[in-house]
C-alpha angles and dihedrals in degrees: 000000000000089000089053095046092065128021121261116276112258133205127205108224141179120226118200115188139175108242093235093062099032095098094051092045094053089046090059092044089050090056090053093048096206104113129082113190126217118221107245092181104058092146094058121090118228090259092055095056122115098243099036091122092057091048090052090051089054091048090053091050090050089052090055092048090051088052090052090049093051091050091051089050090058088064093038090244112158119224101249122219106219096178142017125253094251090051091049092050093047091063118091112264123238113234092208095045095129094052094048093046093049092056095044097045093043090058093048092047093051092050093047094047091050090051090048092050091049090046091052091051093047092047092051091050092046092049091050091053092047091050092046091051090050092047091053093048096045093044092051090047090051093052091046097049118013100033098060093050092046096048097042090056096042099041095045110268136297136127125321092249091055091049093051091048091050092051091050090051090051091049099046104031104266117176098323115057093190090062095050115134128195128204139208121201130190147115132277133182114270091230089059096044098101095042090046092051093046092050092049092050094048097044093048093036090232094305094130140064116232128189131178134202124187122239106224099205124066119246119218120233107242094219104040100020091227116141117249132192120227143184129216114230134193121192125194118200139156115211130061092231089061089049091058092050092049093051092051091050090050090053092048091053093043089242113164115228122208129195113223131178123255113288091229088063094078094172094054092047092049093047091049092050093049093046092047091047092056091048089047092057092047092049091049092051093050091044092053090049090053093048091049090053091049091048094052091047093049089047089057092046093049090064094052106034093084094054092043090050092052091050092051094045090048093051093044092053090051092053092044088056092046088054087065091060123094125225104219094157127032110266093011131096127202124200134175133198150123124293132182104259094224090055096052093104092050091053092049090050091051091049092049094049095050091046091050092053092054131071094237115141097200116072125246116231136196112187137160114255119235117254146287093077131185118262104295121234123244122249132174126187104230135179133202091282100045097038095080093050092047091052087046088062096036090058088066095041142313114264117245118257109289091354118143106277114232090201091075091061094035090062088066105029100043097061089040096053089044088054092050089058097038098038110157127122095217099043092041090052090053091051092046090049089053090051092049090050090054090048095053097040098047113120114198092199095051122093116230131189120251099269098042091041091053091053091051091049089053094045094114092047091050091049092050090048090053095050091047088051088054091048093050089045089056090052091049090038090228122152108170085329092308125115117236119220093209099145100028118265117268091223129078141171119261096215133038096272110109141184119342093007092057092049092046091050093048095243118173121237116231128212116250090222138026115294112259096024124114092247090062093057121093106236097235132006127342124339109253089231089077091064092063098037124108091235094051095116094048093049097047092043091055093046098045094043093054091042090054091052092049094049093045096050091045092053094045091048089050088054090051090051090053088056088058091047090054092049091052093046094051093039092240098160097175091052092049100046101032103031110023099040095047089048091051091047093050096046094042096047094054113014103031086045088055090055090050090053092050093050092045092052091049094048099047118095097229094182090059091048094049093043089058086073103027137016105241129167105218118199127211125236110337128210114221098330109162092211094054117120130173112222107186095311098322118111117210126176114198089194088074124084117282126192120189134163091255095040090234116152117229132238121232110297095349125115114225096205105040090131089059094058107131095208094080095199091147130240125090096309104029089235099302096108124068110251128232100248096202092055091043093053094046091050091056088075103023099041108021113197094020118114118164097190112018121205095203141007120288091011095148093055094047092049091050090053092049091049090051090051090051093050093047094048093059098063090042090053090047104043112019100071097043091049094050093044091051090048092050090049092052091050093049091047092052089054093047095259112128096184124092126187139144095216125091094188113094094205098039122106115271123256115292093244102035142037119227115264097020123120117230134177123226092253094056092046091049093051091052092047091047089057090050091049096047091046092052099043097044091036092060089058098041094040091051089054089047090061088064084083085081088064095040097051093043090053092046092049093049095047094045090052089049093051092049091050095047098043099038104032112019093046093054107028094082096045107070141302095273093050091048090050092052091044092052090050091053091045092050093046097050092041091053096043100040108025102027096041116016096034092046089055091045094051090044092054094046092049087048091054093049090056098041097044113018099035108028097044089068093070113348118107096180094197099115128123120242117238106241107185127197093257124162093200093058093040093052093044090052090048091051092048090053093059 
């Protein structure tokens, strides 16, 4: 875990290569994935780089591969992955891979484009024959059905045969030339039918007759291959001017026009239909043969596209990296970059091996550059378990180089805080089961989409969240909102009344053993009796609220301690003595002290303390007793028997012999009564030296001292560091040194307030430090209150589960089997949707906020630079994910 606590040490190196072996050297370094190159040619555009021609060749190959992929998609052929990335990288590389790929892919592209061109031509011819056949059929059907009815009504009656004959005469001249009508037939897209009809009517001013008939079968678009729906139309008109308008409108709507013989010439129409039908069958046969050839070719390409793509991406990444090198000497290339210090020997060995296998006369060198170096990048070695937590932190910001890594602590605290909010044995078990399912079904060689892949990457986190939910559920003794009597409750009923009758009658439960002894303590978690008591909500609220405060202050104080650890590691003495120590003093004197008071109050046997002055029989949880009163977690029932030296009976919640307490701690009760912690903590600042109910001796004096420490730490935090920095700057300026810093480590992060080498006045430094001080002091108060979300969400989860159980199950279980079945279905549905999905997300987001804001802002700067090495494995995985 030490390697995960701080980022891996980095070295800034210079790599000098002979140009003849540069490609092979970078290929070996890409397999190692340990080198991040620095661009030494920032002033050059991409088209001015040395290897721009090779990059363009790779771009052209990628274009061809995209073309192959699109053609495979037309046949719904998936791009198959025949090997894994490690297997691909383990194979020996081909030095002339670009040349061989260019020739191979060029041939496949030419063949496929020729087939596509031929297919487009065949499809167009086939579509024309299909449309012509439909036009003939629909036109004949129109003359056989619609025309007789139309003409008999318009001409003045008569038989259907006479009407059809009259229409044909009108169309083709007949006996009266002045009544001659012409017609245009064709096909138009169904989507354009209404617009086409409206345009015809408006342009001819209604001086035409237009009819449509739907084509039942879809017609494929010759260019895209997408199916389209069309209608056959026939237009009757009289003048030539109208004919010209109609033809222009048909062209504008891409409507195909077809010339057909006169419908009264039955033989010509029949011959044309038969001839077109034979040609239609021949066209379909040739078209299917073409599509089969294209399919077999695409099927072959689908099995090779992935490997070709990896080869091209690999070569392109090599030439992109070589473009960052500088050519200082003819035939030699010089590159610089960051390398993981522990892998320096491996890189030198790779450079030496590639140089030895070449015929280069000049040596290749890999050497560490002299300091000062640029700001190093941050790199952590992660595994499948730690990856999710590291990305969890990186989403907020990259840690500075060698800064304490929050992910190490997040791996433990995040699932735990989630469990505190989600605590339920049943719900946590369901979540843990889901995480275990993801763990055992994950296939490393399978490619997942972004959402499913993210869930698999977080499988260990989800499992830990589930188990922590189970653990917190055991502490709360919650199982789908029900208490489990696993170890036998330590409370019982004194008479024969049991269960609901005892609760209804307000009977008190009595401990099975003396209060304060080990036999009276439930072995693990809460006693199930609290879940059916009338004061359940008051008790759990008090417990969970104080628990939230304890956990929050502990986590924030841990973050403050990490700030001190960073200051010591980077030798930032000003930060350690005048930021960290005042912060510790302030938080310990007020907030850590509050935690101590809570734990002390929990650990004191208050019955024993109060019985030292009076003899009081204290009952346990009571159900519906009118005389019950909660007094800071102690339950007294004045209806019970009291014995005191004076024989005076008590009032509700008031001790009769507080002045006889032998502890003599001061205050109104001398320390024998449990204090109200909220009042006590407020009085530390508002009424110094006043403690109504002390917990220990000399408490007022100790609290005054702690208050003084808190007040003194604030001006130290505000003024000490700016004053010393300003003084250091003045001294350095007088000696001709314009730089001011409080760090002696050349690679450590700069001071929190000030970047190295910048000049600042005292006023600017003071303003920055004032912001830091206000943020810390007020943040301790607001952040502590923010941790109360642990209590709030835990309470909401428990009560929601209780409502679902009562309304869906208890209200139906005693009716009949069918009602219980329906009730269980409703209970399962709302539990899954609300508590196993929505509430999981809600608790996840709140735990995320507590880590990003309340914990990390105490020490985490999040302004580092991620180490992005030249790594073939990562490059190829990203390329595969982008498909």
